[in-house]
C-alpha positions in Angstrom: 0.1 0.0 0.0 1.3 3.4 -0.6 1.0 6.3 1.9 -1.6 8.3 -0.8 -4.0 5.4 -0.9 -7.7 6.9 0.0 -9.4 5.8 2.9 -12.5 4.8 0.8 -10.1 2.6 -1.1 -8.8 1.0 1.9 -12.1 0.5 3.3 -12.9 -1.7 0.0 -10.1 -3.8 0.9 -11.7 -4.3 4.4 -14.9 -5.6 3.1 -13.3 -9.0 1.9 -10.9 -9.7 5.2 -12.4 -12.9 7.4 -11.6 -12.3 11.0 -12.5 -14.8 14.0 -12.6 -13.0 17.6 -11.9 -15.3 20.2 -12.5 -14.6 24.0 -14.7 -13.6 26.7 -18.4 -13.1 25.1 -20.8 -11.1 27.2 -23.9 -9.2 26.9 -24.4 -5.6 27.5 -27.8 -4.6 28.9 -28.8 -0.7 28.9 -31.5 0.1 31.4 -32.9 3.9 30.4 -35.0 6.0 32.6 -35.1 9.3 34.6 -34.6 10.1 38.1 -37.3 12.2 40.1 -36.3 11.7 43.6 -33.9 10.1 46.1 -35.3 6.6 47.8 -36.8 7.1 51.3 -35.1 3.8 52.1 -31.4 4.7 51.3 -29.6 7.9 49.9 -29.9 6.6 46.4 -31.5 8.0 43.4 -34.9 6.2 42.2 -35.0 5.5 38.5 -38.2 5.3 36.8 -37.6 2.8 33.6 -38.3 4.2 30.4 -36.8 1.1 28.3 -34.3 -1.1 28.2 -31.6 -2.6 25.3 -29.0 -5.0 24.9 -25.8 -5.3 22.7 -22.8 -7.6 22.2 -20.3 -7.0 24.7 -16.7 -8.1 25.6 -15.1 -9.9 22.7 -18.5 -9.9 20.7 -18.3 -6.2 20.7 -15.1 -6.4 18.7 -17.1 -8.6 16.3 -19.7 -6.1 15.9 -17.1 -3.3 15.5 -15.6 -5.6 12.6 -18.7 -6.1 11.1 -19.5 -2.6 10.2 -16.5 -3.0 7.8 -16.6 -6.4 6.7 -19.1 -9.2 6.0 -16.9 -12.1 7.4 -16.9 -12.3 11.3 -17.0 -14.8 13.4 -16.9 -15.6 17.2 -15.2 -18.0 19.7 -16.2 -18.2 23.4 -18.3 -20.0 26.1 -21.9 -19.3 26.9 -24.5 -20.7 29.1 -27.7 -22.5 28.2 -29.9 -19.9 29.3 -31.7 -16.8 28.3 -29.3 -14.4 28.1 -27.3 -16.4 25.8 -30.0 -16.7 23.4 -30.5 -13.0 23.5 -26.9 -12.7 22.5 -26.8 -15.3 20.0 -29.7 -13.9 18.5 -28.2 -10.1 18.2 -25.1 -11.9 16.5 -27.1 -13.5 14.1 -29.1 -10.6 13.2 -25.6 -9.0 12.2 -24.9 -11.9 10.2 -21.8 -12.7 12.8 -20.9 -16.5 12.3 -21.5 -18.5 15.7 -19.9 -21.7 14.5 -17.2 -21.4 17.3 -19.5 -20.7 20.4 -19.4 -23.5 23.1 -22.1 -23.7 25.6 -22.3 -25.5 29.1 -25.3 -26.0 31.5 -22.6 -25.6 34.2 -21.5 -21.7 32.9 -23.6 -18.4 33.6 -23.5 -16.2 30.6 -21.9 -12.9 31.6 -24.3 -9.9 31.6 -23.3 -6.5 32.5 -26.3 -4.2 33.1 -25.8 -0.4 32.8 -28.5 2.0 34.4 -28.7 5.3 32.7 -31.0 8.2 33.8 -30.8 11.4 31.6 -27.6 10.4 29.9 -25.8 9.8 33.2 -24.4 6.3 34.3 -26.0 5.7 37.6 -24.8 2.3 38.2 -23.8 -0.8 36.7 -24.7 -4.5 37.7 -22.5 -7.4 36.8 -23.8 -11.0 36.8 -21.0 -13.2 35.9 -18.6 -16.1 37.3 -15.0 -16.4 36.5 -15.0 -20.0 35.4 -12.3 -22.1 33.7 -14.2 -24.3 31.0 -14.2 -28.2 31.2 -11.0 -29.2 29.4 -13.3 -31.0 26.8 -14.7 -27.7 25.8 -11.1 -26.0 25.1 -10.6 -29.4 23.0 -14.0 -28.9 20.9 -12.7 -25.3 20.4 -9.4 -26.3 18.9 -11.0 -28.5 16.8 -13.1 -25.9 15.6 -10.3 -23.6 15.4 -8.5 -25.9 12.9 -11.5 -26.2 10.7 -11.6 -22.5 10.4 -8.1 -21.3 10.1 -7.9 -21.8 6.5 -10.7 -19.6 5.9 -9.4 -16.8 8.0 -7.0 -13.9 7.2 -6.7 -12.5 11.0 -7.3 -13.9 14.4 -8.1 -11.2 17.4 -7.8 -12.7 20.9 -9.8 -10.4 23.6 -9.1 -11.5 26.9 -11.6 -10.0 29.9 -9.7 -12.5 32.4 -13.3 -14.5 32.8 -11.6 -18.0 32.2 -12.0 -18.8 28.9 -8.5 -17.8 28.1 -5.9 -20.0 29.6 -2.3 -20.6 28.9 -2.5 -23.9 27.4 -5.2 -23.1 25.0 -3.9 -19.9 23.8 -0.5 -21.5 23.3 -2.2 -24.2 21.1 -4.4 -21.4 19.2 -0.8 -19.2 18.5 1.0 -22.5 17.1 -1.6 -23.3 14.9 -1.9 -19.8 13.6 1.7 -19.3 13.3 1.9 -22.3 11.3 -0.8 -21.0 9.2 0.9 -17.9 8.5 -2.0 -15.7 10.2 -2.1 -12.5 11.4 -2.8 -12.9 15.5 -3.7 -9.5 17.5 -4.3 -9.6 21.3 -6.1 -7.4 23.6 -4.8 -8.6 27.0 -6.0 -8.5 30.6 -3.5 -7.9 33.3 -5.4 -9.9 35.7 -4.5 -12.9 33.4 -0.7 -12.9 33.2 -0.6 -15.1 30.1 2.4 -15.3 27.7 1.6 -14.2 24.0 4.5 -16.0 22.2 4.7 -15.1 18.4 1.7 -13.3 18.2 1.8 -10.4 15.7 0.6 -7.3 18.3 -0.5 -7.2 21.7 -2.6 -3.9 22.6 -2.3 -2.7 26.3 -3.4 0.5 27.7 -0.8 2.5 29.7 -1.5 1.1 33.2 -1.5 -2.4 31.7 1.6 -1.8 30.0 3.7 -0.8 33.1 1.7 -3.6 35.2 2.8 -6.3 33.1 6.2 -5.1 32.5 6.6 -4.8 36.2 7.5 -1.3 36.8 5.6 0.9 39.0 3.2 3.5 37.4 5.0 6.8 36.3 3.3 10.3 36.0 2.9 10.8 32.3 5.0 12.6 30.4 4.0 14.8 27.0 5.1 13.9 24.2 4.9 9.9 24.6 8.0 9.1 22.5 10.0 11.3 25.1 8.2 9.4 28.3 11.7 7.4 29.5 9.4 5.0 31.7 6.9 4.5 29.0 9.6 3.7 26.5 11.3 1.1 28.8 8.0 -0.7 29.3 7.2 -0.9 25.9 10.5 -2.3 25.0 10.3 -4.7 28.0 7.1 -6.0 27.1 8.5 -6.7 23.2 10.8 -9.1 25.1 8.4 -10.6 27.7 5.7 -11.1 25.1 8.1 -12.1 22.5 5.8 -10.6 20.0 6.3 -8.2 16.6 4.6 -5.4 17.8 3.3 -3.7 21.2 0.5 -1.1 20.6 0.1 1.0 23.7 -2.8 3.1 23.7 -2.4 6.5 25.9 -6.2 8.0 26.1 -5.7 11.7 25.8 -2.3 11.6 24.4 -2.9 8.6 21.6 -1.1 5.8 21.0 2.7 4.6 20.7 3.6 1.5 18.5 6.8 -0.4 19.2 8.3 -2.6 16.8 11.6 -4.9 16.9 14.6 -2.7 16.0 12.6 0.4 15.3 11.7 3.8 16.6 8.7 4.0 18.5 5.9 5.7 16.4 3.6 7.9 18.0 -0.2 9.1 16.8 -1.5 12.1 18.3 -5.2 11.9 19.8 -7.9 13.3 17.2 -11.4 12.9 19.4 -13.4 16.0 19.8 -15.0 15.3 23.3 -14.6 12.0 25.5 -18.2 11.0 26.2 -17.6 7.5 27.5 -14.6 5.3 27.0 -16.4 1.9 27.2 -15.5 0.0 24.3 -13.0 2.5 22.6 -10.4 -0.4 23.2 -12.5 -2.7 21.1 -12.7 -0.4 18.3 -9.1 -0.1 18.3 -8.1 -3.6 18.3 -10.7 -4.4 15.7 -9.7 -1.6 13.0 -6.1 -2.2 13.9 -6.4 -5.8 12.7 -8.3 -5.2 9.9 -6.0 -2.7 8.6 -3.3 -5.3 9.0 -4.8 -8.0 7.4 -5.8 -5.5 4.4 -1.9 -5.0 3.9 -1.1 -1.7 5.3 1.6 -1.1 7.2 1.9 -1.1 10.9 2.3 2.4 11.1 -0.8 3.1 9.2 -3.1 0.5 11.1 -1.9 2.5 14.4 -3.2 5.7 12.7 -6.5 4.2 11.7 -6.8 2.7 15.2 -6.4 6.0 16.8 -9.1 7.7 14.6 -11.4 4.8 15.0 -11.1 5.1 18.8 -11.4 8.6 18.6 -14.8 8.7 17.2 -16.2 6.1 19.7 -15.4 8.0 22.8 -17.7 10.5 21.7 -20.5 8.2 22.0 -22.4 6.6 25.2 -22.1 3.1 26.1 -20.8 0.4 23.8 -20.7 1.9 20.6 -19.5 1.0 17.3 -17.8 3.0 14.3 -19.1 3.3 10.9 -17.1 3.4 8.1 -18.5 7.0 7.0 -17.4 7.9 10.4 -14.0 7.0 10.0 -13.8 8.8 6.7 -15.4 12.0 8.2 -12.7 11.8 10.9 -9.9 12.3 8.3 -11.5 14.7 6.5 -11.5 16.7 9.5 -8.0 16.2 10.1 -6.6 16.2 6.9 -8.2 17.9 3.5 -6.7 15.0 1.5 -8.7 12.3 3.2 -5.3 10.0 3.0 -4.2 7.4 5.8 -1.2 8.8 7.2 
């Protein structure tokens, strides 16, 4: 790809790419209402419910973001045999996201995160979950299914929320099979689940996660990021610790910093207008970064695209998704040429 390729031309490339998202699948529930008084039973607001809505969450939200840009998205994870699993599968099926990698178990409770919103204010979140490592037969079935799906994939995203589905032996098997097949593998890690990611294409922690996994005390932010000695040291440490080609550290209001072996870190400045809700921004970033790599752009260009994508999503409420039109508009606002950096 040349540096002057237009974004619409690149988005056309996205449409044929085939991506599998593996990880902790969740259902996001939003309860919408109004607060008119304080409870007489405790100093808390009383929410009069107007409506409720459901969206794919966790790793399923990554798939939802991908689906805006490509027709070929599938998910792999664990659900219970319960009503919330059926709701989530129905939402994914309605978007033509393949369910062939999903495992279900009577012994597992589908993860649900309920957010109560009153007059656009997030009042409280209620989580229904249990951190459960699946039975070995579940992982064996998932590996067998992965081998079947692998020849038809361009990239794999592993999305870890530390809810039990991703364990070391399982991710080692996934990684070995994907490497042997020459596939792109990216990871959105969780520091509460200390896994090794040997041989994957890229791992995308945020700044706090990067310092935690690198074993460094959290240091005050230095601007610009490429002049932040603690951050630079953490990025280099993670390249070695994870034995990965790239580490992409997301930095919130400071953008992103890409580390590659033998190269200077590559920074991208933030491009959001206003931060309304950061939930789901990391899902959008890993989705567009991976899709861009699968479409053949350079890692630096993929980082720039991911940065623009997450910059749009933080301006929305809830686990929102990005549309191709919004991504193009973000580039048009930043550069009249509308080209990828």
